[in-house]
Structure formats: C-alpha cells, structure tokens
N, C-alpha and C positions, 0 to 999 in steps of 0.2 A: 446161334451166335451168343457169346458170353458178353456181358455188358455190366458196367457199374453206373450207368447213367440213372439219374433219378429226376423227379419232376422239377426240383430245384435247379439241377443242372441244365435241363432243357429250357427252362424259363430264362436261365441266364446266358443262354447261347450267344447273345448279341456281344458278350464280353469275351468270348472265347477266341483263342487264336488256333484254327485247325491246322494240324500239321500233316502234309501229304494227303490232302483231301482226295486226290485222285484214286487212292487205294480204299476209300471209305466202303464201297460196295462189296469188295472182296475181303473185308477185315472179319477175322474170327473174334478178335478182342478189341474193344473200344474202351478206352480209359480216360480219366481225367486226372491231371496233375496241377496242384496249386503251389505257388511260391510267393514271397512277400516283396520281392524286388521289382523295380520298374523294367520296361521292355528294353531299355538302352544300356543294360548292364551286362557284364561278362556271365553272370549266372544265367540270365534269360537266354542270351545267344547261345550258350553251350547247352542248355536244356533243349532248345529248338533243334541244335545240331544232333544231340543225343537221340532224341526220338525220331528224327528224320532218318538216321542211320538204322535205328531198330526197325523202322517200317520198310526200309530198302532190304535189310539183311533177312527179314522174315518174309520178303515178297508180298508185302502188304497185309500179312496176317494180323499185325498190331498197329492200332491207329491211336495216337494220343492227342488229346486236346488240353492245351497248356493255358493256365489262367495266372497272368502276372498280377502282382498285388493282391493276391488272394481273391481275385474277382470282385474286390470292393466289399468283402464281408465286413460288417460293422465291428465284429469282435476280432478281426485280423487273425493272426496265428492261432489263438485259443479256439476260435470257430473252426478253422481249417483242421486243427488236430482232432477235434471232436468228429469231424467229417471223416477222417482218415480211420479213426478207431471204429466207426460204425461201419466202414466200408462204403460210404457214399462217394468217397473219392479213393483212388487206388494208390496215388503217389504223392508225396509232399516232401518239401524241404524245410528244415526247422533248426534253429540254433539250440544249444544245449540248455539254456536257462528254462525254456518252456517244457522242453522234454524231460526236465528234471522233476516236473510234476508226475510223471510216469515212473521214473526211476532216478533217485538222487545221484546215482553214479554219473548220469549224463551231464549234471552241472559241473562235474570236475574239469570238464574241457574248458570252463571259464574261470577257473581259480585265478586270482590276480597273480601276476608276474610268475606264473608257472612256466610259460613258454617265452624264450627270448626272441622268437621269430615265428612267422607263420609256418616256415619249413619244419621247425621243431614240433609244432602242433600236428602237422600232417604225419610225420614219422610215428607219433604217439598214436594218433587215431587209425593208422594203417597197421598197427602192431598188436601185441597181446591185450593192451588196454582197450582198443577199439573192438577187438574180438569178445572181450568180456562184456563190454557194454551191450553188443549184439546179443550174447546169451541172456542178458537180464531183460531185454525188451521182447524177446520172442515170446514168452507167455502172456505178454500184454497185447498181442496181436500186431506187433510191429516187426517187420523184416528190415534189418539195417544191413546194407550192402558192405561186403569186405573193404572196398575202397569207397567210402561214402561222403567224405567231407569236402564239399565245395568250400572254396576260401572266401572270406569277406574281408579279412585283414586284421592287423592289430588296431586296437581301439584307442583313439585319442579324445581329448576333451575340447569341445568347442563352446565358447562362452560369449555372451553378449557384451557386458560392461567392461570387463577387465580380464586379464589372463589369470589362470589358476596355477601357480607354479609350485607351491608347497602345500603340505596337509593343512596348515593353518589358514590358507586362503580358502578353504572349502567350508569352514565353519558357517553354517546357517545358509549356505547355498542350496537352492532348489534345484536338484540335479534330476533330469529325466533319465530314467533307466528302463530298460525292457522288462516284461514279465519274467519272473525268475528270482531266486533269492540270493545267489552268490554276488551278483553285481550290486544289488541293494545293500547287502551286508558289507561290501567292500567300501562303498562311498559313505556309509554311516559310520564306518570306522575312522573315515577322515573328517567327520564332523558335518557332512552334508545332509540334506533331507532329501531322500529319494522320493521321486514322483514317478509312478508307473504309467506308461501310455503304450499303445501299440505303435508300430513304426509309422503307419500313415497319420498319426496324430502328432508327430513331433513338431512339424512346422507351425501348426496352429498353437501348440502349447508354448512354443517360444515366442511367437507373435503376440499372443495375448497376455504374456507375462506370468503365466502359469509356472513356468521354469525359468531359471537363470542360465542354465547351460544344459548340454547333453553330451553323451559319449558315445562314440561310434567310430568305425573305420572311415577314412576319408571318402570312400566311395558313397557313403550315405549322406555326407554333407552335399555332395555333388547332385546325387540322384533325387534327393528330396528338396533341393534348392535352399538348404539351410544357410548358404552364404548370403542370402537376402537379409539375414537377421543377425547371425553371429558375426563377431568382429575378431575374435582371437581363437587360435588353435594351440593348445598345449600338448606337446608330443609326449605323452605319457607311456604309451605302448603298455598299458597296464593289463590288458586281457587280449587274448586271441578270440576272434569271432569267425565262426564257420557255420555252414548249412549242411545238416546231415540229410542225405537222400534216403527216404524210407518208403516202404510199401506196406499196404495193408496185408498182413501175413497170411490170412486165409485166401485172399484173392491170389496172392503170389504162389501159394502152394498148389493152386488149382491149376496153374499154367503148366503146359507140357515142358518136359526137361529141356527140349531144344530151344524153346522160346525163352526160358529162364536163362539159358547159357548166352543167347544173343544179347539180352538185356543186360546181364552182369558184365559182359565183356565190353559193351559200349559204355556202361556206367564208368568202369574203371578208366577207360580212354578219355572220356570226356570230362571227368573230374580232374584228371591230371592236366588237360589242356586248360580248363578254367582256372586252375590254381596259378598257372604261368600267366595267363592273360590278367587275372586280377592283380597280381603282384605288379606287373607292369602298369596297370591302370592306377593303382594306389600311388605308386612312385611318381608317375607323372602329374598326379593331381596336386602335389604340393606346389608346383609351378603354376598350374591352372587357377587354383584357389588363391593364390597370392595376387594374380592378376585380377581376380574378382574382388580384391580389397580386404582379404583376411591377412592378419599377421601371425606368423608362426613363432613359437617359443619352445626352446629346448628345456627339458625337465630332468632333474637328478632323481632317480627312481628310489634310492636308498631311504630317504626319510618316509616315503609312502610305505615301503616294506616294513619299516620299523613299527608301523601301526597295525600290523596285520596278524599278529601271533594269535589273537582271540579268533579271528575269522578261520584261520588254518585249523585251530583245535576244533572248532564247531564241525567243520566240513570234514576233518579226518573221521570223525564219528559217524556222520551221515554217509560218507562214501563206503566206509567199512574198511577192515584190514586188508582184504585181498586187493580191492581196487585202489587203495591208497599206495599199497607196496608196488603194484604195477606202475602207477604214475610216477612215483619217486624213482623207480628203476630207470625211467626215461629222462626225468627233468632234474633229479637231485633232491636233496632234502628241502621240504617246505615248512616253514615255520621256524 
C-alpha cells in the first residue's frame, strides 16, 4: 500500500473527516487533503463529493481524508503549503497570493480589477494562462490540474466604523490582507496600512482592534462570522479570489495512469459544480448579511483604478512578458 500518512497526520486523526471509510481496507492509496474553509462551505462540500466519487470510480483503491480549516495549523495556509511541498500531504487548495511565493505568475490571478467577474477569471484559469502557470509550478513539485480553480468570489471590503467608498477613505486604515504581495500592494496604493493574518485569525484581528477592515468575498464574512463585528460592506469587486487544487507532483506521478484519469475527470466535474454553487451562495449572502445588520454600499471602481498604474508596472515585470501577454489577451490592457 502506498501512503502519505505521517506521524503528525496520525496524531491529528481526531480532526479528520474520513471519506468512504468502508473502502479503507481495500485502499491502495490513502491520502490527505487540506483546505482553509469551514465545513459548511461549497468548497468543502464539493471536495467531499469529489473524493467520494474518486473512491467509488476506483472501486475503493483511493481513499482521501479531508481536513477543513487546514486541520487547525497555527500557520494556516503557509504551513499547509510546506506540507504539500514536502509530500506530507498529497492535495491542497490555495489562493494565488501565497502560491506566488513559489511562482510570481500565480499572483497574477489576483491583480486588481483584472477580472470583471468570477466567470472571466475561470475562463482565464482554464485557458493558456492557467496552462502556463501549471508549467511553471511543475519543476517546484506542484501539479496543477487543467481545470483547477474552485471559486471563492469577487472580493469586497467589510469595515467596522464607516464605509470605505473612495481611495481617500482608505488613508491610514489598517486593512487585513492575506499573505501574498499583490493585495498588500493594492491597498497600499489606496493609502491603507496592510496587516497580514491567516484566514482563521481575521475575526480576532477585527475584534481586538488590530485592523479596521478586511477584504474578502461575502462567503468569508459569513463563514468566519465577521458579521459579528463589521457593520459596512463596500462592494468594490476589486479582486477575484479562487482556490487552485494542487497535488504533490512526485506523489501524483507515481499513481497509475487509470487512477490519475479518474481523479482528473472528477476534479473537472466538481470544480465546475462548485463554481456554480459558490456564485449562487455569494449572490444570496447579500440578503442574508443585510438581515444580520450589515449595510451594503455601491462603489465606483474608476477612482481606484486610477491609483494602480504603479502596481501594474511592478507586477508586469514580476510576471514576465509571456505571462503578462497571455493575461492581457484575456482581460484587455492593464495599467
């Protein structure tokens, strides 16, 4: 039997969610997958369905144990990425910002105002740009699936004391941002002071007064109960947010061709299903969060775009001419 279980994984077994445990004795391949969302999200539900289908379609040869919220790792996504690179876990979902530490091209997924909608981002990630990113990550021991980008949604700004409607409103605001450089660069261009925390630390950072606001899709406000603290949501749609499904490449390449084909087919199917479910979820959350006491504000994006020429210039150099040309072929001229 091939396995990527480690002592840490065994000791953490109480936090796992075994999938199709009835197949465990027959399994040839037993893997672990981490992700940073809660159990009640479209991402988690579709990952459960994905690995359930893989177990069924391989007649129990593959069994996955799925760890929501990265199994409580103190370092969150950063720690989980290190586990993926070492082969301690075999599968992981991650946003482009942190993945940009491995390849700057990954952060291009999060360039401000590059995508008008989540659908636009999906088309880019499923096309030549996504293929190029996969090529760049392969030598780093990361396998990126051809259709890999689970959706999180367009990012909005949730603030505590007042709405943030113009770039001038951000002057001196302590803005929670995720690890990664593009989002920090974006809000620094608006005059804010970026404060980096992991996803599981956002609630405490807002509650303690460490930050004045945070930016994320509406699903994060709901999933992490940020509505307990925030009072305003500015609908900026400033950046698209998604989770790329990755595998530890050496582990992936050791799998038989037929098993890889089953996994790849089900990844494509369940990524597409999750995208539709996430879109409906985010759309409905505006009503839900209004009922929870949040006030929504529409925002004119143009004054924000006018502040970003320097950000685009920096990231054009980091992404490189090939990646930038591929991106602009999909989204139009940036900067």
